[in-house]
N, C-alpha and C positions, 0 to 999 in steps of 0.2 A: 390163711384165714378160714377158708371153707373147711379145710381139714379139722381145725379146732372146733368149729361149729358142729360139724357131724359127730365128732367124738363127744361133745356135750349132749347132742341129741341122743346118742347111744346111752350116755350115762342116765339121762332123764327117763328114757324107756325102760332101762333096767329097774330103776327105782320105782317107777309107776307099776311095772308088772309084779314086783315083789311086795307091794303095799296097797292093799285094797282101799285103804282110807284116801291115800294120795291119789289113787286112780279115780275115786269118786269125785274128789275135789278138782282134779284136772278136768273131768267132764263137765262139772258145774262152773268152775271158775279157773280157767286155764291159766291166766296171767298170774293170779295169786299162788297157784300150786307151782307153777314154774319158778317163780321168784322164791318161793320157800325152799324148793330143791336146789337151786343154784346159789341162794343166799345173797342175791344181789338184785338191785332195781335197775332194769334195763330200759333203754328207750323203746317206745311203743313199736317203731318199725322193726327193731331187732327182735323183740320179743315175739312179735307176730310171725315173723319168719321161722323162728325156732318152734313156735306152737304148731305151725303148719307142717314142718318137717317131723315133729314128734307124731303128730296124727297120721301123717303118711307112713312112718315106720311101723306105727301100731296096726295099720290096716293092710300094708302091702306085704304079699307073700314072696314075691320074687325080688331078690337083691338087685337085679338089674332095673326092675321098675322103681325101686327105691332110689337108686343113683339118678335115674332119669328125672324122678319127682323132685329131688333135692336140687339138681341143677336148674330146673325150671323156677323153683322157689327162690334160689339165691341169685339168679340172673335178672330179677325184676329190678 
């Protein structure tokens, strides 16, 4: 399950980085932007975890730090 979520996080990050309008929407309304990208309405607890992981991936330079951050997010 964690692998699937991380794949979705990567997909979202790729789309955000390639579309300035989506990135602006994500910064303003992350839930709406994420649901638009994924095409589904997810439970709040799931969407918040994905948002946190996307934000971490967008700002983390070192892949080891990303994996550590993702583990912390999904272990809550």
